[in-house]
CHARMM internal coordinates of N, CA and C (Angstrom, degrees):
IC EDIT
DIST 1 N 1 CA 1.4419
DIST 1 CA 1 C 1.5338
ANGL 1 N 1 CA 1 C 108.00
DIST 1 C 2 N 1.3100
ANGL 1 CA 1 C 2 N 116.75
DIHE 1 N 1 CA 1 C 2 N 135.22
DIST 2 N 2 CA 1.4482
ANGL 1 C 2 N 2 CA 120.58
DIHE 1 CA 1 C 2 N 2 CA 179.16
DIST 2 CA 2 C 1.5129
ANGL 2 N 2 CA 2 C 110.18
DIHE 1 C 2 N 2 CA 2 C -102.11
DIST 2 C 3 N 1.3160
ANGL 2 CA 2 C 3 N 116.32
DIHE 2 N 2 CA 2 C 3 N 145.25
DIST 3 N 3 CA 1.4688
ANGL 2 C 3 N 3 CA 120.79
DIHE 2 CA 2 C 3 N 3 CA 178.24
DIST 3 CA 3 C 1.5156
ANGL 3 N 3 CA 3 C 109.06
DIHE 2 C 3 N 3 CA 3 C -85.72
DIST 3 C 4 N 1.3179
ANGL 3 CA 3 C 4 N 115.63
DIHE 3 N 3 CA 3 C 4 N 136.41
DIST 4 N 4 CA 1.4621
ANGL 3 C 4 N 4 CA 121.05
DIHE 3 CA 3 C 4 N 4 CA 177.83
DIST 4 CA 4 C 1.5107
ANGL 4 N 4 CA 4 C 109.43
DIHE 3 C 4 N 4 CA 4 C -97.55
DIST 4 C 5 N 1.2998
ANGL 4 CA 4 C 5 N 116.22
DIHE 4 N 4 CA 4 C 5 N 148.30
DIST 5 N 5 CA 1.4474
ANGL 4 C 5 N 5 CA 120.89
DIHE 4 CA 4 C 5 N 5 CA 172.20
DIST 5 CA 5 C 1.5265
ANGL 5 N 5 CA 5 C 107.53
DIHE 4 C 5 N 5 CA 5 C -67.46
DIST 5 C 6 N 1.3230
ANGL 5 CA 5 C 6 N 118.95
DIHE 5 N 5 CA 5 C 6 N 133.72
DIST 6 N 6 CA 1.4662
ANGL 5 C 6 N 6 CA 119.80
DIHE 5 CA 5 C 6 N 6 CA -177.23
DIST 6 CA 6 C 1.5288
ANGL 6 N 6 CA 6 C 112.96
DIHE 5 C 6 N 6 CA 6 C -61.90
DIST 6 C 7 N 1.3196
ANGL 6 CA 6 C 7 N 118.07
DIHE 6 N 6 CA 6 C 7 N -18.67
DIST 7 N 7 CA 1.4564
ANGL 6 C 7 N 7 CA 120.82
DIHE 6 CA 6 C 7 N 7 CA -179.98
DIST 7 CA 7 C 1.5293
ANGL 7 N 7 CA 7 C 112.17
DIHE 6 C 7 N 7 CA 7 C -91.30
DIST 7 C 8 N 1.3221
ANGL 7 CA 7 C 8 N 117.21
DIHE 7 N 7 CA 7 C 8 N -3.83
DIST 8 N 8 CA 1.4651
ANGL 7 C 8 N 8 CA 120.00
DIHE 7 CA 7 C 8 N 8 CA -178.15
DIST 8 CA 8 C 1.5167
ANGL 8 N 8 CA 8 C 111.51
DIHE 7 C 8 N 8 CA 8 C -81.45
DIST 8 C 9 N 1.3090
ANGL 8 CA 8 C 9 N 113.97
DIHE 8 N 8 CA 8 C 9 N 144.80
DIST 9 N 9 CA 1.4670
ANGL 8 C 9 N 9 CA 121.89
DIHE 8 CA 8 C 9 N 9 CA 174.04
DIST 9 CA 9 C 1.5162
ANGL 9 N 9 CA 9 C 106.85
DIHE 8 C 9 N 9 CA 9 C -124.31
DIST 9 C 10 N 1.3116
ANGL 9 CA 9 C 10 N 114.77
DIHE 9 N 9 CA 9 C 10 N 152.96
DIST 10 N 10 CA 1.4611
ANGL 9 C 10 N 10 CA 119.54
DIHE 9 CA 9 C 10 N 10 CA 177.34
DIST 10 CA 10 C 1.5230
ANGL 10 N 10 CA 10 C 108.69
DIHE 9 C 10 N 10 CA 10 C -93.34
DIST 10 C 11 N 1.3089
ANGL 10 CA 10 C 11 N 115.68
DIHE 10 N 10 CA 10 C 11 N 122.42
DIST 11 N 11 CA 1.4641
ANGL 10 C 11 N 11 CA 121.90
DIHE 10 CA 10 C 11 N 11 CA 175.46
DIST 11 CA 11 C 1.5234
ANGL 11 N 11 CA 11 C 107.63
DIHE 10 C 11 N 11 CA 11 C -110.48
DIST 11 C 12 N 1.3130
ANGL 11 CA 11 C 12 N 115.81
DIHE 11 N 11 CA 11 C 12 N 137.01
DIST 12 N 12 CA 1.4582
ANGL 11 C 12 N 12 CA 122.30
DIHE 11 CA 11 C 12 N 12 CA 178.76
DIST 12 CA 12 C 1.5303
ANGL 12 N 12 CA 12 C 108.29
DIHE 11 C 12 N 12 CA 12 C -125.15
DIST 12 C 13 N 1.3045
ANGL 12 CA 12 C 13 N 115.53
DIHE 12 N 12 CA 12 C 13 N 159.61
DIST 13 N 13 CA 1.4515
ANGL 12 C 13 N 13 CA 118.05
DIHE 12 CA 12 C 13 N 13 CA 178.44
DIST 13 CA 13 C 1.5077
ANGL 13 N 13 CA 13 C 112.93
DIHE 12 C 13 N 13 CA 13 C 169.50
DIST 13 C 14 N 1.3235
ANGL 13 CA 13 C 14 N 114.26
DIHE 13 N 13 CA 13 C 14 N -163.48
DIST 14 N 14 CA 1.4525
ANGL 13 C 14 N 14 CA 123.17
DIHE 13 CA 13 C 14 N 14 CA -179.43
DIST 14 CA 14 C 1.5205
ANGL 14 N 14 CA 14 C 107.85
DIHE 13 C 14 N 14 CA 14 C -135.22
DIST 14 C 15 N 1.3272
ANGL 14 CA 14 C 15 N 116.06
DIHE 14 N 14 CA 14 C 15 N 139.01
DIST 15 N 15 CA 1.4631
ANGL 14 C 15 N 15 CA 121.38
DIHE 14 CA 14 C 15 N 15 CA 174.23
DIST 15 CA 15 C 1.5224
ANGL 15 N 15 CA 15 C 107.89
DIHE 14 C 15 N 15 CA 15 C -121.02
DIST 15 C 16 N 1.3204
ANGL 15 CA 15 C 16 N 115.00
DIHE 15 N 15 CA 15 C 16 N 133.36
DIST 16 N 16 CA 1.4602
ANGL 15 C 16 N 16 CA 121.28
DIHE 15 CA 15 C 16 N 16 CA 178.24
DIST 16 CA 16 C 1.5221
ANGL 16 N 16 CA 16 C 108.41
DIHE 15 C 16 N 16 CA 16 C -107.30
DIST 16 C 17 N 1.3195
ANGL 16 CA 16 C 17 N 116.41
DIHE 16 N 16 CA 16 C 17 N 123.51
DIST 17 N 17 CA 1.4571
ANGL 16 C 17 N 17 CA 121.87
DIHE 16 CA 16 C 17 N 17 CA -179.54
DIST 17 CA 17 C 1.5229
ANGL 17 N 17 CA 17 C 107.02
DIHE 16 C 17 N 17 CA 17 C -114.06
DIST 17 C 18 N 1.3371
ANGL 17 CA 17 C 18 N 114.70
DIHE 17 N 17 CA 17 C 18 N 112.43
DIST 18 N 18 CA 1.4570
ANGL 17 C 18 N 18 CA 119.46
DIHE 17 CA 17 C 18 N 18 CA -177.57
DIST 18 CA 18 C 1.5250
ANGL 18 N 18 CA 18 C 110.27
DIHE 17 C 18 N 18 CA 18 C 61.14
DIST 18 C 19 N 1.3244
ANGL 18 CA 18 C 19 N 115.67
DIHE 18 N 18 CA 18 C 19 N -137.88
DIST 19 N 19 CA 1.4671
ANGL 18 C 19 N 19 CA 119.28
DIHE 18 CA 18 C 19 N 19 CA -179.58
DIST 19 CA 19 C 1.5212
ANGL 19 N 19 CA 19 C 112.27
DIHE 18 C 19 N 19 CA 19 C -101.47
DIST 19 C 20 N 1.3350
ANGL 19 CA 19 C 20 N 116.73
DIHE 19 N 19 CA 19 C 20 N 15.96
DIST 20 N 20 CA 1.4631
ANGL 19 C 20 N 20 CA 120.65
DIHE 19 CA 19 C 20 N 20 CA 176.74
DIST 20 CA 20 C 1.5227
ANGL 20 N 20 CA 20 C 110.25
DIHE 19 C 20 N 20 CA 20 C -77.47
DIST 20 C 21 N 1.3391
ANGL 20 CA 20 C 21 N 117.17
DIHE 20 N 20 CA 20 C 21 N 158.26
DIST 21 N 21 CA 1.4675
ANGL 20 C 21 N 21 CA 120.16
DIHE 20 CA 20 C 21 N 21 CA 176.61
DIST 21 CA 21 C 1.5276
ANGL 21 N 21 CA 21 C 110.65
DIHE 20 C 21 N 21 CA 21 C -59.36
DIST 21 C 22 N 1.3139
ANGL 21 CA 21 C 22 N 117.13
DIHE 21 N 21 CA 21 C 22 N 152.94
DIST 22 N 22 CA 1.4584
ANGL 21 C 22 N 22 CA 121.74
DIHE 21 CA 21 C 22 N 22 CA -179.36
DIST 22 CA 22 C 1.5238
ANGL 22 N 22 CA 22 C 112.03
DIHE 21 C 22 N 22 CA 22 C -63.30
DIST 22 C 23 N 1.3232
ANGL 22 CA 22 C 23 N 115.48
DIHE 22 N 22 CA 22 C 23 N 147.63
DIST 23 N 23 CA 1.4587
ANGL 22 C 23 N 23 CA 122.41
DIHE 22 CA 22 C 23 N 23 CA 177.82
DIST 23 CA 23 C 1.5230
ANGL 23 N 23 CA 23 C 107.06
DIHE 22 C 23 N 23 CA 23 C -108.31
DIST 23 C 24 N 1.3290
ANGL 23 CA 23 C 24 N 116.49
DIHE 23 N 23 CA 23 C 24 N 123.08
DIST 24 N 24 CA 1.4640
ANGL 23 C 24 N 24 CA 120.45
DIHE 23 CA 23 C 24 N 24 CA 177.28
DIST 24 CA 24 C 1.5238
ANGL 24 N 24 CA 24 C 108.54
DIHE 23 C 24 N 24 CA 24 C -78.60
DIST 24 C 25 N 1.3323
ANGL 24 CA 24 C 25 N 116.00
DIHE 24 N 24 CA 24 C 25 N 144.38
DIST 25 N 25 CA 1.4596
ANGL 24 C 25 N 25 CA 119.96
DIHE 24 CA 24 C 25 N 25 CA 178.71
DIST 25 CA 25 C 1.5105
ANGL 25 N 25 CA 25 C 110.41
DIHE 24 C 25 N 25 CA 25 C -141.33
DIST 25 C 26 N 1.3150
ANGL 25 CA 25 C 26 N 114.80
DIHE 25 N 25 CA 25 C 26 N 160.48
DIST 26 N 26 CA 1.4547
ANGL 25 C 26 N 26 CA 124.88
DIHE 25 CA 25 C 26 N 26 CA 173.69
DIST 26 CA 26 C 1.5209
ANGL 26 N 26 CA 26 C 105.02
DIHE 25 C 26 N 26 CA 26 C -139.44
DIST 26 C 27 N 1.3301
ANGL 26 CA 26 C 27 N 117.78
DIHE 26 N 26 CA 26 C 27 N 125.51
DIST 27 N 27 CA 1.4499
ANGL 26 C 27 N 27 CA 121.14
DIHE 26 CA 26 C 27 N 27 CA -174.12
DIST 27 CA 27 C 1.5222
ANGL 27 N 27 CA 27 C 109.84
DIHE 26 C 27 N 27 CA 27 C -140.22
DIST 27 C 28 N 1.3275
ANGL 27 CA 27 C 28 N 117.44
DIHE 27 N 27 CA 27 C 28 N 142.04
DIST 28 N 28 CA 1.4592
ANGL 27 C 28 N 28 CA 122.65
DIHE 27 CA 27 C 28 N 28 CA 175.87
DIST 28 CA 28 C 1.5138
ANGL 28 N 28 CA 28 C 108.46
DIHE 27 C 28 N 28 CA 28 C -98.25
DIST 28 C 29 N 1.3294
ANGL 28 CA 28 C 29 N 116.45
DIHE 28 N 28 CA 28 C 29 N 128.66
DIST 29 N 29 CA 1.4629
ANGL 28 C 29 N 29 CA 121.35
DIHE 28 CA 28 C 29 N 29 CA -179.71
DIST 29 CA 29 C 1.5192
ANGL 29 N 29 CA 29 C 109.16
DIHE 28 C 29 N 29 CA 29 C -154.67
DIST 29 C 30 N 1.3391
ANGL 29 CA 29 C 30 N 115.88
DIHE 29 N 29 CA 29 C 30 N 160.05
DIST 30 N 30 CA 1.4507
ANGL 29 C 30 N 30 CA 121.39
DIHE 29 CA 29 C 30 N 30 CA -179.33
DIST 30 CA 30 C 1.5245
ANGL 30 N 30 CA 30 C 112.09
DIHE 29 C 30 N 30 CA 30 C -74.87
DIST 30 C 31 N 1.3408
ANGL 30 CA 30 C 31 N 117.39
DIHE 30 N 30 CA 30 C 31 N -26.67
DIST 31 N 31 CA 1.4605
ANGL 30 C 31 N 31 CA 120.91
DIHE 30 CA 30 C 31 N 31 CA -178.04
DIST 31 CA 31 C 1.5233
ANGL 31 N 31 CA 31 C 109.74
DIHE 30 C 31 N 31 CA 31 C -153.19
DIST 31 C 32 N 1.3322
ANGL 31 CA 31 C 32 N 114.94
DIHE 31 N 31 CA 31 C 32 N 170.00
DIST 32 N 32 CA 1.4616
ANGL 31 C 32 N 32 CA 120.70
DIHE 31 CA 31 C 32 N 32 CA 177.00
DIST 32 CA 32 C 1.5347
ANGL 32 N 32 CA 32 C 110.00
DIHE 31 C 32 N 32 CA 32 C -59.50
DIST 32 C 33 N 1.3296
ANGL 32 CA 32 C 33 N 116.32
DIHE 32 N 32 CA 32 C 33 N -43.52
DIST 33 N 33 CA 1.4639
ANGL 32 C 33 N 33 CA 120.96
DIHE 32 CA 32 C 33 N 33 CA 179.93
DIST 33 CA 33 C 1.5179
ANGL 33 N 33 CA 33 C 112.54
DIHE 32 C 33 N 33 CA 33 C -62.12
DIST 33 C 34 N 1.3358
ANGL 33 CA 33 C 34 N 116.47
DIHE 33 N 33 CA 33 C 34 N -41.29
DIST 34 N 34 CA 1.4597
ANGL 33 C 34 N 34 CA 120.24
DIHE 33 CA 33 C 34 N 34 CA 177.62
DIST 34 CA 34 C 1.5324
ANGL 34 N 34 CA 34 C 111.07
DIHE 33 C 34 N 34 CA 34 C -65.14
DIST 34 C 35 N 1.3350
ANGL 34 CA 34 C 35 N 116.22
DIHE 34 N 34 CA 34 C 35 N -40.22
DIST 35 N 35 CA 1.4644
ANGL 34 C 35 N 35 CA 119.99
DIHE 34 CA 34 C 35 N 35 CA 178.20
DIST 35 CA 35 C 1.5235
ANGL 35 N 35 CA 35 C 110.49
DIHE 34 C 35 N 35 CA 35 C -62.52
DIST 35 C 36 N 1.3250
ANGL 35 CA 35 C 36 N 116.48
DIHE 35 N 35 CA 35 C 36 N -42.66
DIST 36 N 36 CA 1.4564
ANGL 35 C 36 N 36 CA 121.01
DIHE 35 CA 35 C 36 N 36 CA 179.03
DIST 36 CA 36 C 1.5392
ANGL 36 N 36 CA 36 C 110.97
DIHE 35 C 36 N 36 CA 36 C -63.24
DIST 36 C 37 N 1.3315
ANGL 36 CA 36 C 37 N 116.44
DIHE 36 N 36 CA 36 C 37 N -39.92
DIST 37 N 37 CA 1.4654
ANGL 36 C 37 N 37 CA 120.91
DIHE 36 CA 36 C 37 N 37 CA 178.28
DIST 37 CA 37 C 1.5285
ANGL 37 N 37 CA 37 C 111.34
DIHE 36 C 37 N 37 CA 37 C -64.77
DIST 37 C 38 N 1.3421
ANGL 37 CA 37 C 38 N 116.91
DIHE 37 N 37 CA 37 C 38 N -40.75
DIST 38 N 38 CA 1.4591
ANGL 37 C 38 N 38 CA 120.28
DIHE 37 CA 37 C 38 N 38 CA 177.76
DIST 38 CA 38 C 1.5359
ANGL 38 N 38 CA 38 C 111.61
DIHE 37 C 38 N 38 CA 38 C -63.82
DIST 38 C 39 N 1.3318
ANGL 38 CA 38 C 39 N 116.13
DIHE 38 N 38 CA 38 C 39 N -39.08
DIST 39 N 39 CA 1.4672
ANGL 38 C 39 N 39 CA 119.64
DIHE 38 CA 38 C 39 N 39 CA 176.59
DIST 39 CA 39 C 1.5275
ANGL 39 N 39 CA 39 C 110.90
DIHE 38 C 39 N 39 CA 39 C -64.66
DIST 39 C 40 N 1.3396
ANGL 39 CA 39 C 40 N 116.58
DIHE 39 N 39 CA 39 C 40 N -40.52
DIST 40 N 40 CA 1.4683
ANGL 39 C 40 N 40 CA 120.65
DIHE 39 CA 39 C 40 N 40 CA 179.10
DIST 40 CA 40 C 1.5259
ANGL 40 N 40 CA 40 C 110.55
DIHE 39 C 40 N 40 CA 40 C -63.13
DIST 40 C 41 N 1.3413
ANGL 40 CA 40 C 41 N 117.55
DIHE 40 N 40 CA 40 C 41 N -37.66
DIST 41 N 41 CA 1.4677
ANGL 40 C 41 N 41 CA 120.94
DIHE 40 CA 40 C 41 N 41 CA 177.01
DIST 41 CA 41 C 1.5228
ANGL 41 N 41 CA 41 C 110.86
DIHE 40 C 41 N 41 CA 41 C -62.06
DIST 41 C 42 N 1.3270
ANGL 41 CA 41 C 42 N 115.47
DIHE 41 N 41 CA 41 C 42 N -41.09
DIST 42 N 42 CA 1.4705
ANGL 41 C 42 N 42 CA 119.88
DIHE 41 CA 41 C 42 N 42 CA -175.40
DIST 42 CA 42 C 1.5333
ANGL 42 N 42 CA 42 C 113.02
DIHE 41 C 42 N 42 CA 42 C -79.95
DIST 42 C 43 N 1.3458
ANGL 42 CA 42 C 43 N 117.40
DIHE 42 N 42 CA 42 C 43 N -40.95
DIST 43 N 43 CA 1.4569
ANGL 42 C 43 N 43 CA 120.71
DIHE 42 CA 42 C 43 N 43 CA -172.39
DIST 43 CA 43 C 1.5214
ANGL 43 N 43 CA 43 C 114.29
DIHE 42 C 43 N 43 CA 43 C -113.03
DIST 43 C 44 N 1.3273
ANGL 43 CA 43 C 44 N 118.53
DIHE 43 N 43 CA 43 C 44 N -9.61
DIST 44 N 44 CA 1.4530
ANGL 43 C 44 N 44 CA 121.25
DIHE 43 CA 43 C 44 N 44 CA -177.03
DIST 44 CA 44 C 1.5223
ANGL 44 N 44 CA 44 C 111.32
DIHE 43 C 44 N 44 CA 44 C 93.65
DIST 44 C 45 N 1.3145
ANGL 44 CA 44 C 45 N 115.56
DIHE 44 N 44 CA 44 C 45 N 173.74
DIST 45 N 45 CA 1.4734
ANGL 44 C 45 N 45 CA 122.81
DIHE 44 CA 44 C 45 N 45 CA -176.58
DIST 45 CA 45 C 1.5265
ANGL 45 N 45 CA 45 C 111.33
DIHE 44 C 45 N 45 CA 45 C -90.85
DIST 45 C 46 N 1.3404
ANGL 45 CA 45 C 46 N 115.26
DIHE 45 N 45 CA 45 C 46 N 160.58
DIST 46 N 46 CA 1.4577
ANGL 45 C 46 N 46 CA 121.96
DIHE 45 CA 45 C 46 N 46 CA 169.67
DIST 46 CA 46 C 1.5175
ANGL 46 N 46 CA 46 C 117.15
DIHE 45 C 46 N 46 CA 46 C 86.15
DIST 46 C 47 N 1.3269
ANGL 46 CA 46 C 47 N 117.88
DIHE 46 N 46 CA 46 C 47 N 15.18
DIST 47 N 47 CA 1.4575
ANGL 46 C 47 N 47 CA 120.23
DIHE 46 CA 46 C 47 N 47 CA 179.73
DIST 47 CA 47 C 1.5223
ANGL 47 N 47 CA 47 C 110.23
DIHE 46 C 47 N 47 CA 47 C -97.99
DIST 47 C 48 N 1.3158
ANGL 47 CA 47 C 48 N 115.78
DIHE 47 N 47 CA 47 C 48 N 156.71
DIST 48 N 48 CA 1.4627
ANGL 47 C 48 N 48 CA 121.32
DIHE 47 CA 47 C 48 N 48 CA 176.65
DIST 48 CA 48 C 1.5314
ANGL 48 N 48 CA 48 C 107.65
DIHE 47 C 48 N 48 CA 48 C -79.94
DIST 48 C 49 N 1.3462
ANGL 48 CA 48 C 49 N 115.22
DIHE 48 N 48 CA 48 C 49 N 128.37
DIST 49 N 49 CA 1.4649
ANGL 48 C 49 N 49 CA 120.78
DIHE 48 CA 48 C 49 N 49 CA -177.07
DIST 49 CA 49 C 1.5257
ANGL 49 N 49 CA 49 C 108.87
DIHE 48 C 49 N 49 CA 49 C -130.04
DIST 49 C 50 N 1.3215
ANGL 49 CA 49 C 50 N 116.08
DIHE 49 N 49 CA 49 C 50 N 134.60
DIST 50 N 50 CA 1.4593
ANGL 49 C 50 N 50 CA 122.62
DIHE 49 CA 49 C 50 N 50 CA 168.69
DIST 50 CA 50 C 1.5191
ANGL 50 N 50 CA 50 C 105.31
DIHE 49 C 50 N 50 CA 50 C -116.78
DIST 50 C 51 N 1.3518
ANGL 50 CA 50 C 51 N 116.76
DIHE 50 N 50 CA 50 C 51 N 117.20
DIST 51 N 51 CA 1.4586
ANGL 50 C 51 N 51 CA 119.99
DIHE 50 CA 50 C 51 N 51 CA -173.80
DIST 51 CA 51 C 1.5271
ANGL 51 N 51 CA 51 C 109.59
DIHE 50 C 51 N 51 CA 51 C -140.73
DIST 51 C 52 N 1.3249
ANGL 51 CA 51 C 52 N 115.55
DIHE 51 N 51 CA 51 C 52 N 143.27
DIST 52 N 52 CA 1.4494
ANGL 51 C 52 N 52 CA 120.25
DIHE 51 CA 51 C 52 N 52 CA 177.91
DIST 52 CA 52 C 1.5122
ANGL 52 N 52 CA 52 C 109.67
DIHE 51 C 52 N 52 CA 52 C -151.75
DIST 52 C 53 N 1.3265
ANGL 52 CA 52 C 53 N 114.96
DIHE 52 N 52 CA 52 C 53 N 163.92
DIST 53 N 53 CA 1.4489
ANGL 52 C 53 N 53 CA 123.14
DIHE 52 CA 52 C 53 N 53 CA 175.70
DIST 53 CA 53 C 1.5247
ANGL 53 N 53 CA 53 C 106.28
DIHE 52 C 53 N 53 CA 53 C -104.24
DIST 53 C 54 N 1.3148
ANGL 53 CA 53 C 54 N 117.88
DIHE 53 N 53 CA 53 C 54 N 117.28
DIST 54 N 54 CA 1.4696
ANGL 53 C 54 N 54 CA 122.07
DIHE 53 CA 53 C 54 N 54 CA -175.92
DIST 54 CA 54 C 1.5222
ANGL 54 N 54 CA 54 C 112.32
DIHE 53 C 54 N 54 CA 54 C -56.28
DIST 54 C 55 N 1.3250
ANGL 54 CA 54 C 55 N 117.00
DIHE 54 N 54 CA 54 C 55 N -42.15
DIST 55 N 55 CA 1.4562
ANGL 54 C 55 N 55 CA 120.41
DIHE 54 CA 54 C 55 N 55 CA -178.77
DIST 55 CA 55 C 1.5288
ANGL 55 N 55 CA 55 C 110.91
DIHE 54 C 55 N 55 CA 55 C -63.27
DIST 55 C 56 N 1.3126
ANGL 55 CA 55 C 56 N 117.35
DIHE 55 N 55 CA 55 C 56 N -44.67
DIST 56 N 56 CA 1.4636
ANGL 55 C 56 N 56 CA 121.79
DIHE 55 CA 55 C 56 N 56 CA 179.14
DIST 56 CA 56 C 1.5288
ANGL 56 N 56 CA 56 C 110.98
DIHE 55 C 56 N 56 CA 56 C -68.10
DIST 56 C 57 N 1.3210
ANGL 56 CA 56 C 57 N 116.43
DIHE 56 N 56 CA 56 C 57 N -36.32
DIST 57 N 57 CA 1.4583
ANGL 56 C 57 N 57 CA 120.42
DIHE 56 CA 56 C 57 N 57 CA -177.84
DIST 57 CA 57 C 1.5286
ANGL 57 N 57 CA 57 C 112.08
DIHE 56 C 57 N 57 CA 57 C -67.26
DIST 57 C 58 N 1.3304
ANGL 57 CA 57 C 58 N 116.55
DIHE 57 N 57 CA 57 C 58 N -27.63
DIST 58 N 58 CA 1.4650
ANGL 57 C 58 N 58 CA 119.12
DIHE 57 CA 57 C 58 N 58 CA -177.01
DIST 58 CA 58 C 1.5381
ANGL 58 N 58 CA 58 C 112.72
DIHE 57 C 58 N 58 CA 58 C -91.55
DIST 58 C 59 N 1.3384
ANGL 58 CA 58 C 59 N 118.51
DIHE 58 N 58 CA 58 C 59 N -6.16
DIST 59 N 59 CA 1.4639
ANGL 58 C 59 N 59 CA 121.06
DIHE 58 CA 58 C 59 N 59 CA 177.99
DIST 59 CA 59 C 1.5193
ANGL 59 N 59 CA 59 C 111.06
DIHE 58 C 59 N 59 CA 59 C -73.25
DIST 59 C 60 N 1.3348
ANGL 59 CA 59 C 60 N 116.86
DIHE 59 N 59 CA 59 C 60 N 144.57
DIST 60 N 60 CA 1.4772
ANGL 59 C 60 N 60 CA 119.17
DIHE 59 CA 59 C 60 N 60 CA 175.78
DIST 60 CA 60 C 1.5284
ANGL 60 N 60 CA 60 C 110.66
DIHE 59 C 60 N 60 CA 60 C -65.99
DIST 60 C 61 N 1.2994
ANGL 60 CA 60 C 61 N 116.24
DIHE 60 N 60 CA 60 C 61 N 144.73
DIST 61 N 61 CA 1.4677
ANGL 60 C 61 N 61 CA 121.68
DIHE 60 CA 60 C 61 N 61 CA 177.87
DIST 61 CA 61 C 1.5137
ANGL 61 N 61 CA 61 C 109.77
DIHE 60 C 61 N 61 CA 61 C -89.56
DIST 61 C 62 N 1.3119
ANGL 61 CA 61 C 62 N 115.95
DIHE 61 N 61 CA 61 C 62 N 148.27
DIST 62 N 62 CA 1.4700
ANGL 61 C 62 N 62 CA 120.69
DIHE 61 CA 61 C 62 N 62 CA 177.74
DIST 62 CA 62 C 1.4886
ANGL 62 N 62 CA 62 C 110.46
DIHE 61 C 62 N 62 CA 62 C -104.25
END
COOR INIT
IC SEED 1 N 1 CA 1 C
IC BUILD
C-alpha cells in the first residue's frame, strides 16, 4: 500500500492526441492546474483534455 500526500486529489479523464482514440488516465495532483501540468509533461502541450475530480463531481452544488 502506498501513502498518499494529504493534499493530493485523484483526477480522472481522457486525453485525445491528434486523431487517435482517447487515452483514459488517472493522476494524483494537488490541484487541477498541477494535474494539467503533469499531463503536459507526459503527453506534450496542445491536446484536448476532459478531466475531473470524482470527489468534487459527486458533491451537491449550491
